[in-house]
N, C-alpha and C positions, 0 to 999 in steps of 0.2 A: 504494500500500500504506500502510495507516494505521500511524503510528509507535506503538510500544508503550512506554508510560511506566508505571513502577511506583512513582514518587515525584514529588511536586510540592513545590517550594520557593517560598514566597510572600514577596515584599517586604512591608513593613508599612505605612508611611505612604502613603496614596493607593491602596493595593492592597487591604489588609484593613481598615485603619482610615480612616475618613472625616475625615482630619485635615489634608489639604493646603491647604484654604482658610484654615484657622487658621494653619498654619505659614508659608504664603506671605505672608499679611498681616503676621505678626510679623516675618519676615525682611526684607521690603521696607521696613517702617517703620524698623527698626534700620539697615539699609544706607543708605537715603536720608538719614536723620538724621545718622548718624555719619560718613559718607563724602561727604556733600554731593552726592548723585546725585539726578536726577529719579526719581520712582517708577517710571516706565515702564522706564528703564534698569536700575534696581535689580531690578525683577521679572524682566527678561530675563536678567540675569546670574545671579540666584538659580536660576531654573528650568533654565538651561543646565547647571548643575552639580549638580542634585539627584541623589540616589542614593548620595552619600557623606555623612559627618557634617558638620555645619554649620561646625565649625572648619576642616575640610579644604576646604570650599567657599570660605571666606574666604581661605585661603592661596592658592587658585587665582586668585580674583578680585582680591585685593589682596596680592600676595606681599610678605612682609617688613614689612607695615604694623604698627606698634606698637599700633594699636587692636584688632587682631584678637582677642586673648585676652579683653579686656574685653567686646567685642561678643558673642563666642561664649558667654561666661558669662551674659550677660543673656538671650540667646536660650534657653539650656538651662534657666535658672531659670524663665522663663515657661512653657516647654514642660512642665517637670516639674510645675508647679502646675496647669495647665489641660488638658493633653492627655486626661486621663481622662474629661472631660465630653463628648468627641466619640465617636459610636457607630461600630460596625463597619458596613460597607455591608450593606444588607438581604439581599443574596444570599450573604453569607459563610457563615453557618451552614448553609443548605441545600446549598451547594456542598461544604463540609467533610463534612457528613453523607453526601452522595452518594459522595465519594471514599473515605470510610471503609468504606461498604458494598461498594465495589468492591475493597477490600483495598489501596488506594493509600496509601502513607505520605505524610504531609504535615508540612511544616516552615515556620517563619518564619526568615528571615535578614534582618537589618536594620542600618542605620546609626544607628538610635535606640538609646539606651543600654539595656543588658541589664535593669537594674532597672525601667525604664519598661515594656519589653516584657512582663516577667513579671507585673507588677502589672496592666497593662491587660488582658492576656489572661484573668487570673483574674477581674477585675471584670466583664468583658463575656462571661464564660462560654464562652470558646472554648479555654481551655487543655486541657480534656479531649478536644477534637476534633483535637488536633495531637500528633504524635509528639515534637516538640521545638521549643522557641522559643529562638532565639539573637539576641542584640543586640550592640551595639557595645561593645567594650573596646579600649583602646589596642593591645593585642597580638592582638585578634581583630576585624579589620575584615570587611566583607561578603564579600570574596573568600575570606578565611581561614575564615569560617563555612561557606561552601559546601563548601570542601575538607574541613572537619571532618565535615560531614554525610556526604559521599561515603565517607570512610574509616570513620567510626564505624558506619555502617549497611551497609557493604560494597556500595555501589551502583555500578552501571556508569554512567558519565556519559552514555552514549548513551540511557539509559532514564530520565533525570531531566529534568524540565521546570521552568524557573525562570519565575515570573510576576511582572512588575513594571510600574510606571507611568512609569519614568524611562528615558531613552535610555541612560544609563550602566548601567542594569541589563542591557541587551543586551550591553554590553561585558563585564560580570562573567561572564555566561553563556558568552560566546565564549571567554573566557580559560580557563574550566574545561571546555570542550567539552561543555556540556550544552545541552539545548534551551531555547528562549526564546519566550515569548508576552507581548507588551505589552498593557497595559490603556490604552486611548486615553481618558485623562481630561485630564491636563495637556499631553499631546502627542497630536497627531492620528494617524490611521491612516497618512496620507501621510508624516508625519515618521518613524514607525517603518519604513515601507517604504523610506525613504531610507537607513536603517541596515541594510536587508536583513532586517528582522524583520516577522513577522506580528503582528497585534494583534486584540483583541476589545474590545467596548464594556462588557462586564460579565463578572464571574467565572462567572455562570451559563452563559455560552456555552462555557466549558471542558468542560462535561459531554459535548459532542458528540465530544470527542477520546477518550472512554472508553466510548462506547456500542458494544455488540457488534453 
């Protein structure tokens, strides 16, 4: 029996916005330089903790390190300056159009700062295709954002699908008892399967979940 979803929550970086190559390169460069790690190790540690804000990642990778605040600040500065240059994935607008025609509510919940999310969505002409876009604030992390969407729109968790490119996104979905679908870009289908999660290679594949 096909699952009935009436709302889809999208992660932002690497799911809607084609920004992960840029962000990964930026993070790996900073981590390898500031913490004296080989780039391969820096990349592995960064990707393993994606899905939360970069400052939070550093606190996991290098707990208590006095460099963390400075490095996180440098990362956020570059991100704020350059992230708008990177496009949405080609299938984003057709997928959002399809879901809107089906009467499915759509949202973004992200560990990227709220002001970046708001401006990016406006510049790339997707703000009008989404019911609401939520980004990181110290008091509103990704899990809190999902909870806010569920309450504000009176949504049954069992009828909500969260779509993300990070293994940690599957954890957020599980904590809120909502459905999850991975996007196999930085993580493979096999890696999502190890988490007990299904995945697709493109957002356009999601439409099959809503075909009558």
